[in-house]
C-alpha positions as CSV (number, residue, x, y, z in Angstrom):
1,M,96.8,80.2,98.2
2,A,94.9,82.9,100.0
3,H,96.6,86.1,101.2
4,S,95.8,89.4,102.9
5,I,95.4,92.6,100.8
6,D,98.3,94.1,102.7
7,W,100.6,91.3,101.5
8,L,99.2,91.3,97.9
9,T,100.0,95.0,97.6
10,S,103.4,94.8,99.3
11,E,106.8,95.1,97.6
12,V,107.5,91.4,98.4
13,A,104.3,90.4,96.5
14,A,105.3,92.7,93.6
15,Y,108.6,91.0,93.3
16,E,107.0,87.5,93.5
17,R,104.5,88.5,90.9
18,Y,107.2,89.8,88.7
19,K,109.1,86.5,89.0
20,R,106.0,84.5,88.4
21,L,105.0,86.4,85.3
22,A,108.5,87.0,83.9
23,G,110.5,84.0,84.8
24,D,114.3,84.2,84.6
25,D,114.7,85.5,81.0
26,E,114.8,89.3,80.6
27,V,113.2,89.2,77.1
28,A,110.5,86.8,78.4
29,A,110.1,89.2,81.4
30,F,109.2,92.1,79.1
31,N,106.8,90.0,76.9
32,S,105.2,88.1,79.8
33,I,104.4,91.0,81.9
34,G,103.0,92.9,78.9
35,R,100.7,89.9,78.3
36,H,99.7,89.3,81.9
37,Q,98.8,92.9,82.5
38,Y,95.9,92.4,84.9
39,V,95.2,90.4,88.1
40,I,92.0,89.8,89.9
41,H,91.9,89.8,93.7
42,V,88.9,87.6,94.7
43,E,87.5,87.9,98.2
44,L,86.7,84.3,99.2
45,S,85.0,85.0,102.6
46,S,83.2,87.9,104.3
47,N,84.8,87.0,107.6
48,F,86.8,90.1,108.4
49,E,88.6,88.2,111.2
50,N,90.4,86.3,108.4
51,S,92.8,88.7,106.8
52,K,94.0,86.0,104.4
53,R,90.8,85.7,102.5
54,F,92.0,87.0,99.0
55,Q,93.1,84.9,96.0
56,E,95.2,86.5,93.2
57,I,94.5,85.3,89.7
58,D,96.4,86.3,86.5
59,A,94.5,87.5,83.5
60,D,95.9,87.8,79.9
61,G,94.1,91.1,79.2
62,I,91.1,93.3,80.2
63,G,88.6,91.0,78.5
64,H,89.9,87.9,80.2
65,A,90.0,89.7,83.5
66,L,86.4,90.7,83.3
67,I,85.3,87.2,82.4
68,L,87.2,85.8,85.3
69,L,85.9,88.5,87.7
70,R,82.2,87.8,86.6
71,R,82.6,84.0,86.9
72,W,84.1,84.2,90.4
73,L,81.3,86.5,91.5
74,I,78.3,84.9,89.8
75,I,79.3,81.2,89.6
76,H,81.7,80.7,92.5
77,G,79.9,83.0,94.9
78,A,82.9,85.3,95.7
79,V,82.1,88.1,98.1
80,S,83.8,90.7,95.9
81,A,86.5,90.9,93.3
82,A,89.0,93.7,92.3
83,L,90.6,94.3,88.9
84,R,94.1,95.7,89.1
85,K,96.6,96.6,86.4
86,V,100.0,95.1,86.8
87,D,103.0,97.4,86.1
88,R,106.2,96.2,84.5
89,D,107.9,95.9,88.0
90,G,105.0,93.7,89.3
91,S,103.4,96.5,91.4
92,L,99.7,97.1,91.1
93,G,97.5,100.0,90.1
94,S,94.4,101.1,92.0
95,P,91.6,98.6,92.2
96,D,88.2,98.6,90.5
97,V,86.1,96.7,92.9
98,Y,83.0,94.7,91.9
99,D,80.4,92.5,93.7
100,Q,77.4,90.4,92.4
101,S,75.2,93.4,92.2
102,D,77.3,94.8,89.3
103,F,76.2,91.8,87.2
104,M,72.6,91.4,88.4
105,E,70.9,92.8,85.2
106,E,72.8,90.3,83.1
107,N,71.3,87.4,85.0
108,Q,67.7,88.5,84.7
Protein backbone atom coordinates (compact mmCIF):
# COMPACT_ATOMS: atom_id res chain seq x y z
CA MET A 1 0.00 0.00 0.00
CA ALA A 2 1.35 3.40 -0.95
CA HIS A 3 1.61 6.22 1.59
CA SER A 4 2.86 9.77 1.88
CA ILE A 5 6.27 10.50 3.42
CA ASP A 6 4.49 12.54 6.09
CA TRP A 7 2.55 9.44 7.14
CA LEU A 8 5.55 7.08 6.89
CA THR A 9 7.54 9.31 9.25
CA SER A 10 4.66 9.90 11.68
CA GLU A 11 4.29 8.50 15.20
CA VAL A 12 1.29 6.47 14.00
CA ALA A 13 3.43 4.81 11.32
CA ALA A 14 6.22 4.19 13.86
CA TYR A 15 3.73 2.39 16.11
CA GLU A 16 2.35 0.38 13.17
CA ARG A 17 5.91 -0.49 12.07
CA TYR A 18 6.75 -1.57 15.62
CA LYS A 19 3.68 -3.82 15.75
CA ARG A 20 4.42 -5.25 12.29
CA LEU A 21 8.04 -6.05 13.09
CA ALA A 22 7.58 -7.10 16.71
CA GLY A 23 4.19 -8.74 16.97
CA ASP A 24 2.65 -9.23 20.42
CA ASP A 25 5.54 -10.96 22.19
CA GLU A 26 7.99 -8.65 24.03
CA VAL A 27 10.98 -11.00 23.49
CA ALA A 28 10.05 -11.34 19.83
CA ALA A 29 9.75 -7.56 19.70
CA PHE A 30 13.34 -7.11 20.82
CA ASN A 31 14.68 -9.77 18.43
CA SER A 32 12.48 -8.87 15.48
CA ILE A 33 13.23 -5.18 15.41
CA GLY A 34 16.91 -5.95 15.81
CA ARG A 35 16.68 -8.17 12.73
CA HIS A 36 14.52 -5.86 10.61
CA GLN A 37 16.66 -2.84 11.24
CA TYR A 38 16.18 -1.06 7.91
CA VAL A 39 13.34 -0.05 5.65
CA ILE A 40 13.36 1.16 2.07
CA HIS A 41 10.96 3.89 0.99
CA VAL A 42 10.43 3.49 -2.74
CA GLU A 43 9.03 6.43 -4.72
CA LEU A 44 6.72 4.78 -7.25
CA SER A 45 5.75 7.87 -9.25
CA SER A 46 7.20 11.28 -10.04
CA ASN A 47 3.73 12.84 -9.94
CA PHE A 48 4.07 15.33 -7.08
CA GLU A 49 0.29 15.79 -7.07
CA ASN A 50 0.07 12.27 -5.64
CA SER A 51 1.40 12.48 -2.09
CA LYS A 52 0.74 8.75 -1.55
CA ARG A 53 3.40 7.56 -3.94
CA PHE A 54 5.79 5.82 -1.51
CA GLN A 55 5.97 2.13 -0.59
CA GLU A 56 7.73 0.90 2.56
CA ILE A 57 9.66 -2.37 2.36
CA ASP A 58 11.33 -4.14 5.29
CA ALA A 59 14.95 -5.29 5.01
CA ASP A 60 16.79 -7.80 7.20
CA GLY A 61 20.02 -5.80 7.26
CA ILE A 62 22.08 -3.27 5.35
CA GLY A 63 23.13 -5.73 2.62
CA HIS A 64 19.55 -6.83 2.02
CA ALA A 65 18.41 -3.21 2.04
CA LEU A 66 20.92 -2.21 -0.63
CA ILE A 67 19.93 -5.16 -2.83
CA LEU A 68 16.25 -4.22 -2.56
CA LEU A 69 17.01 -0.56 -3.19
CA ARG A 70 19.06 -1.29 -6.31
CA ARG A 71 16.48 -3.71 -7.73
CA TRP A 72 13.61 -1.28 -7.25
CA LEU A 73 15.56 1.45 -9.01
CA ILE A 74 17.15 -0.53 -11.86
CA ILE A 75 14.68 -3.36 -12.53
CA HIS A 76 11.33 -1.93 -11.43
CA GLY A 77 11.99 1.66 -12.54
CA ALA A 78 11.34 3.42 -9.24
CA VAL A 79 11.87 7.19 -9.30
CA SER A 80 13.96 7.16 -6.12
CA ALA A 81 14.48 5.08 -3.02
CA ALA A 82 15.55 5.98 0.51
CA LEU A 83 17.30 3.76 3.02
CA ARG A 84 16.33 4.39 6.66
CA LYS A 85 17.45 2.79 9.91
CA VAL A 86 14.60 1.63 12.15
CA ASP A 87 14.96 2.38 15.85
CA ARG A 88 13.68 -0.03 18.50
CA ASP A 89 10.48 2.01 18.95
CA GLY A 90 9.72 1.83 15.21
CA SER A 91 10.76 5.42 14.48
CA LEU A 92 13.11 6.14 11.58
CA GLY A 93 16.53 7.66 11.19
CA SER A 94 17.53 10.16 8.52
CA PRO A 95 17.25 8.89 4.94
CA ASP A 96 20.01 8.15 2.46
CA VAL A 97 18.30 8.82 -0.88
CA TYR A 98 19.28 7.12 -4.14
CA ASP A 99 18.14 7.19 -7.76
CA GLN A 100 19.14 5.24 -10.90
CA SER A 101 22.20 7.42 -11.49
CA ASP A 102 23.77 6.02 -8.32
CA PHE A 103 23.98 2.61 -10.02
CA MET A 104 24.71 3.59 -13.64
CA GLU A 105 28.40 2.57 -13.60
CA GLU A 106 27.43 -0.94 -12.47
CA ASN A 107 25.20 -1.39 -15.53
CA GLN A 108 27.76 -0.39 -18.15
